[in-house]
N, C-alpha and C positions, 0 to 999 in steps of 0.2 A: 606735773614736770614742776613742780616743787616752784622757786626763782623766776622761772622765763612767762619772759612777756607773752605776749599775743602773738606776736609779729613772728615771735621765734617755732611755732607751732608748724604752721607751710617747712618753714625749712629744714624742719627737725622730723616731718613726714616723708619730706622731702630723698633727706636722708640713707633713712630708714629702708625705704624706693630701690634708690640705685643703689645701697649700701648691701644691697641680693642678689643683685646681674652683675654686680660688680668678683669676678673671678678671685682678685689677689687684693683682698683684704688687708693685707701690712700699705700698698698700697693707698688701695680708698681712708685709712687713721691718716696716711701723712699729708693725704687733700685736706684731709676736717682740721687736723692741728695746723696747718700751716694757715689754711683761714682762720681759722683764733688767734694764731701768731697777727696773723697781718690789720689786724681787730683792733688785740691791742694798741698797738705801735701806732697806730691813728690816733687811739684812742689818749696814747696818751702827748704821742703828738699836738693834739690839737691843742687841751689846752687851756677848751673855754670854762670857765670859771660858773657859767646858767648850767646846771643837771637839763635844764629841757630841750638847750644848743644840744648837748653828749649824749641825749636818749633820741632826737633828730637822729645826728651821725652813729649813732649805731643803727638806726632802725632802718638806715639809709645805706650805711655798708649791708644790709640783713639782706637786704628788696636785691641788691648789685651780688649778693654773695646766691638766692635763690634763683635768679636768671641764670646762672651759673650752674647750676645745681643741673635744673631743667637743657642750659645746651648738653654738658653733661649726659643726661640721661636716653635725649634726644641719640648723641653720638652711640649710646652704648649698643641702643638702640640700633640701627641702625647697621653696626659691625655684629651686632646676632644676624642676623638678616641675612644679611649675607655669608654672614660664614652659617645659615640654615643652606640656601639656595645653591652655598658653593659642595658641601653636603649631600648634596637631596644629586649636583652636578656629579660629585665623584659618585656617589650609591650607579649612579643609570650607567657612567661610565668603563666602572668595575664587573657589570652585570657582564653589556660588550663585552669586555674583555675576557670574560668568562666564560663565554659561549665560542669565544673565536678563539681559543688561545686558554686551557687549563692547565698545561705545565709548564706556562710562563707563569700564570697564574699563582703556581704552586712555589716555583719559586721568590714570588713575591709577598706572600704568607711565610714561608719562612725568612725572608729578612728584616723580619719586624721584629726577632728577636733573636737578629745580631747586633743588639747597642742594649748598651748599663744610663739608666736615668740617674744622674746626678741629684739630689732632693736633700735639704736640707730639716726638712720638717722632722718632729722625731717620730721616734718605733714606737706603735701604736700593734701588742699583739693581737692576738684569736682569741678565743675562749677558750680552746681547745688547749692551751698552755697555757693559762692563767689557774683552770681547773685544776690539776693533773702537774704540780709541780716534781722539779727534782727529786728536793727535801723529802715531799710526799713521799716519790717510789720508795724512797729509803726506810720507810717509816716514823717521818717527824712531819705530824697531824699537825692541822691546818689552826689551832691555837699558838702552838712555842715555836708554829715556824712565821708568824706573828710577831710575834713578840720581837725576836732576835733580831727581826726587820726593822723590828723597832727602834730597840735598843745599837744596830750594829747603827741606824746612824744617827742620833745620836751623841754617840763616839763621833758621826761626822761634825759634826757642829759644832762641839763640843772643839774637837782640835782645832777646826777653825779659825774660831775666836782667841784658844788660846797659843797659835802660827799667825794672827791678826789679819788671817785672807780676807776676800771679798765676797757679800755676801754670792755673789752667781756663782766663784769656785764651792761656797758649802752645796748649793743647790744643786749643780752639776755632779759633785762628786755623790749624792747619795741617789740621784737618777740614776747611777752608771752602778751603785749598790743594791737598785731594786732591780733594772734587769739584768744583772749580772747573775741573780741569785734564781734568776725561771732557764741558765742558761744549765749550771750546775747546784752542787745539791749542798746544804752546807752543814749534812753529813761529812761531809768529804774534803773537805777546802775550810777552815777555823776563818771564822767573823769579824774578829779580830785583824788577822794580818793582810785581809779580803779590804777593812777596813782605813785598815793605810795602806794599802794603793794606790782606790778610787781615789782618799786625798792627794798624794803624789802627784795620780794622773789629770784631776783636775786645775790642780793648782796649774800648772803646763797646758793644760785646753785652755784658761782661764788668764793667761799669760800672767802668772804671778808661781810663779814657781816657787816651790821653798825641796833643802833637801831632808834628802832620808834618812841620814840621823837626825834633824830636827824632827820629825815625823814622829820616829822611834823612842826621843827624848819626852816628846808631847802626850806618845798612849801611855809612855813610861808611867810619868806621872799621876794621871788621869789615875791609871791603875795605887798607886799610894793611894792615893786622897779616897775614893772609893772604899780601899779596904783597913780606913783610919790607916795606915803603917807612916811612920812621920820619914820624909821625905830624904830620901837620899838621893846621891848619884847616879845616874843609870856608868856601870863594872865598864871598860873596852875592854873584852873578853871575849871566849870565843860561842856563848851563846849569845852574843849582842853581834856577833858575825850573819852568829848562822841567821838571825829575823834578822837580818842586812838584805841575807841572800835569797828569803823565805820574797820580798817585800816586794825587790824586783822582779824574782820570777811570776806573783802573784801578778805582780801587771803587765807582765808582758802575756800571763794567761788571762789577764781582760782584753787586754785591745785585740786577743785571737780569738776569743770564743763572740765577741758583738763586734768582728766583724772589721775592728778599728774607724764606726759608728759610734766615735765620741761627741761628736756637737747635739748637745743641749739646746733645745729653743724656750726660750722660760716664760711666762707668764708674766711678769710683775709686771713690764715694759706695756701690757695693755692693760692691766689695773688703771693703770695712769692715764694714759693716752681715752679709756673708756671715760674716768673722772672727769676727764676734761669736757670729752661732751657733752657727756650729761651736764656740767655743768654745776659740779661738782669737786670740780679739783679743790677749793676754797674751804670746804672737809675736810679736816685735820685730822678727826676720826676718825670719820669713814674710810679716810684711807689708810693709816694707819693699820684699824681694823681689817679692811679688807688684807694689809700684804703682809698680817701673822697668822691670817689662816693658811694663806700662801707657803708661809711658811713651817708652818704645823702641817698642811697633808701632802709636804714631802715623804714625811715617814712614810705616807701610807703607801698605795699602788695607782693610785689614779692617774702618773704621769704616764703609766705603761697601758691604760685606757682608751684614754681623752683628751683632746689635744688640748693642745699649754687657750686658748680662747678660749676655748668649755670652759677650764679650772677657775678663770681667772673671771667670767661670766659670774659660773658659780660659785666664787669670792667675795663678787662685790653685792650679788644676792642675799647672799649670808648676814655677811654685814649691813647691809638696808633692812632685811627683816629684823637681827636686833638692834637696832639704833633705830626707827621707825621713820628712816627718810625716807621720801615716795620717791620715787621713778615714775617713767611711763610704762601703760602697758597696754595701750589699742592707738599702734601696736603695740609687740613686746617691744623692749631695748633689743634684746640680746636676737635676736633673730634678723641682725648682720650678719655676723655670722656666724649659719644656718646650726644653730643650735636647737633642741626641742629644750623643753621643760625637765624634763623628763628626768632628761640627761643631768639639769644639770640639776635637780634636786635628789640625785646617785649621787653623784659627788660632794653633799651637803649636810649628804645624812655618812657619807661614809668617816667625812671630817670628824662630823658631833661624839659619833663610837670613838673615837681618838680619847675624848677626855672621856669616859666615862668606864678606860679600862681602868683597872688595876695597872700598877710601875711593873715591868719587868723587873724576875727578881737572875741579878744573872748567874750566879751560884748557884741555883736552880739551872735554871738551861744550859748549862757549862753540865752539873752532871746527869742530865739529860742526851746532850751533844755525845758524851763519853760513852755510856749504857751503845747511845747506837754503834757508835764506835765502833766498839772490843766486842758488839753480832756480825758485824762485820769482817771484824781480819778473822776471827771464827770462826766464818762463813765460812771464805776460803781458805783458811786453813787445814778444813772437810772435806775444802772443793779440793785440792792438793792431793789427797793424800787417797781419792779415791781416782784420782788419774798418777796414781807411783805404776811402773811397771813392775813383767813378772822381778828382772834379776833388780828389783831395787831405786831406779834410775831416778827420780821424780819428773813429773811434764804437763810443761800448762797447759793445751788442748786436749789429752786423751794420745797423740802420736808424737813418734821418737825424735824430738829434736834436732840430732844430727846421726851420721851413717856411724861413725865410730860404738855407737850407746844397741847397732845392733848384734845378734848372738852368731848369726852369719855373716860371712863378706864378700861377693862374692869374686874377689879382689885380693883378698886373704887366709890363705890353707889355715889351716889349726897346724899350734907350732909342735914340733917333731924336733929328733934328739939327732942335734949337731955335735956330734961329739965326733962323731969320722967324716970319712971323706964322701963314703956312700949316700950316706943321710946331705951332704953336703951339695948332690948332684941329683939330685933332686927334688930339694924343693928350689934350686934353681930350676931349675927342667917344670916346677909344674907352674911355677910363675910365671916362665914364658907363652907356657902354650896356652894362661888365661889372659897379658897382659895385648900378644897378637892373634893376629887371624890366616893361616894360607889363602893365597889368592888362588879364583880360579878363574 
């Protein structure tokens, strides 16, 4: 518990007990936060010179807050009991309806799937999509794909700093970048263009929009710095116009592939609130270290595997271990968010592996991507050659594209010599016979 007094211990345990029953964790944290704010206001306005008096005031408030939590506990228990009773009544009535009228029950069952649930929760991808990505299907190995993801997120973070974007916008761009390449391949869609599109879209989502021209200028400047070239202004030529069009198309493709679900729930606010609840908000080193781990974790895929509450708990857990800051253990402080220690350790290991990886070599990665891209282009050319028809007309799927490519059309006869009137009469008669039918 650290600096917490003996009076705080039962209150803390009641918080954990109620928090495990509370479905809306954000609302539970808000209650705790405003309780602490109220205590701070009381302590500031009381202005007692005697420390004993201030201690008595704090203990009196904690006692009142404990009774408030008791009332909330009983209220939630009553609500849960009523909901269970209502569910049992509904189940019993549904069984009666099933026996009486099967047709109406089928209509009610199908009606359950005629709605759309709108949620602001982060997208958690299934293990099947995480294990086999589109890039792996195109021949890119897992190690190179991870390096490209790290490199793309670093480009987004650096460009956001140069564009003076808020940290939330840079974090949103990196999460969108990670999500997108679980839908599309790094081989087929250039990483740099997608990174520009993510920065542009994230700046709009976080209400700090930046022009596409500014984003392209920043990426051009970063490329010059990376290649140690003398900085020169970007020339507004055809290459610039082509790059701008590619970024705009990539932004549209990004929205399409993500289904316009570009909202990102960030764990940063959970770190601040949790440290306030744990009475460690004054430990600036712990808060800053947790914040740094949070920003570094954006380069990994933990944001598509775990909830933001789990990631926030893992960052605090890792920071407390490194700085040797004691945290409540019986019960565990992270149980409020239904987070297991196994999940926390998995996130911590993923973050720590990031620091032992060698720095990605962009030139090497670009050469690997170019080779794979050439391989796919050659495979496409060979496939087109196999689909060439006997008369030399290329087709896309082995079938004839249009009636004009057919050797014998039912409406058009082979050409005849139209030099004489008899031949013209024969051709007109043949066309009429094919376009009209006799009435029977």
